[in-house]
VEXDREN-2710 file (C-alpha; in Angstrom, 1 decimal):
% VEXDREN-2710
k/r/px/py/pz
1/MET/129.5/166.8/124.2
2/GLU/130.1/169.0/127.3
3/ASN/126.4/168.7/128.7
4/ALA/126.7/165.1/128.3
5/ILE/129.7/165.2/130.5
6/GLU/128.5/167.5/133.0
7/ASN/125.7/164.7/133.9
8/MET/127.7/162.0/134.8
9/ASP/129.5/161.6/137.8
10/GLU/133.1/161.9/138.3
11/ILE/133.3/157.7/138.6
12/ASP/131.6/157.7/135.3
13/ARG/133.2/160.7/133.7
14/GLN/136.4/159.3/134.8
15/ALA/135.9/156.0/133.1
16/VAL/134.8/157.5/130.0
17/ASN/137.6/159.8/129.3
18/ILE/139.5/156.4/130.3
19/LEU/137.6/154.7/126.9
20/ILE/138.1/157.7/124.9
21/ASN/141.5/157.8/125.0
22/ALA/142.1/153.9/124.2
23/PRO/142.8/154.2/120.8
24/LEU/145.7/156.0/121.3
25/MET/147.1/153.6/124.1
26/SER/149.7/150.9/123.3
27/GLU/148.8/147.4/124.3
28/SER/150.4/147.6/128.0
29/GLU/148.5/150.8/128.6
30/MET/145.5/149.1/127.3
31/ARG/145.5/146.1/129.9
32/TYR/146.4/148.5/132.6
33/ALA/143.4/150.4/131.5
34/ILE/141.3/147.5/131.2
35/VAL/141.9/147.0/135.0
36/GLN/141.4/150.2/135.7
37/LEU/138.0/150.4/134.7
38/LYS/137.0/146.9/136.3
39/ARG/138.1/148.6/139.9
40/ILE/136.3/151.8/139.1
41/ALA/133.5/149.7/138.0
42/LYS/132.9/147.5/141.3
43/ARG/133.1/150.6/142.9
44/LYS/130.2/151.8/140.8
45/ARG/128.3/148.9/141.3
46/THR/124.8/149.5/143.0
47/ARG/121.5/147.4/142.9
48/GLU/120.4/148.5/139.2
49/ARG/123.4/147.7/138.3
50/LYS/124.7/144.6/139.9
51/ARG/127.1/143.3/137.0
52/ILE/130.6/144.9/136.1
53/THR/129.5/144.5/132.3
54/ASP/126.5/146.2/132.5
55/ILE/129.0/149.4/133.5
56/LEU/131.4/148.7/131.4
57/ASP/128.7/148.7/128.7
58/TYR/127.0/152.2/129.9
59/TRP/130.4/153.6/129.9
60/ALA/131.6/152.6/125.8
61/ASP/128.4/153.2/125.1
62/LYS/128.6/157.1/126.1
63/ALA/131.9/157.4/125.0
64/TYR/131.6/156.3/121.5
65/LEU/128.7/158.4/121.3
66/MET/131.0/161.1/122.7
67/SER/133.7/160.7/120.0
68/MET/130.6/160.6/116.7
69/LYS/130.0/164.0/118.3
70/SER/133.3/165.5/118.2
END
């Protein structure tokens, strides 16, 4: 798990940590987290990943894999 985190850049690490903590959030915290994730994804947008949903899916996949390993 630590190795997977080390291979990510700071933006990815921040987003994955938000997603890992999501099950512990209240509804209002979850809404705020979604807004934050969308803002972060807009900054992360590149030529390869033009759609924000692709970036969000990537982060969700990484968070899921990391939570299953722990």
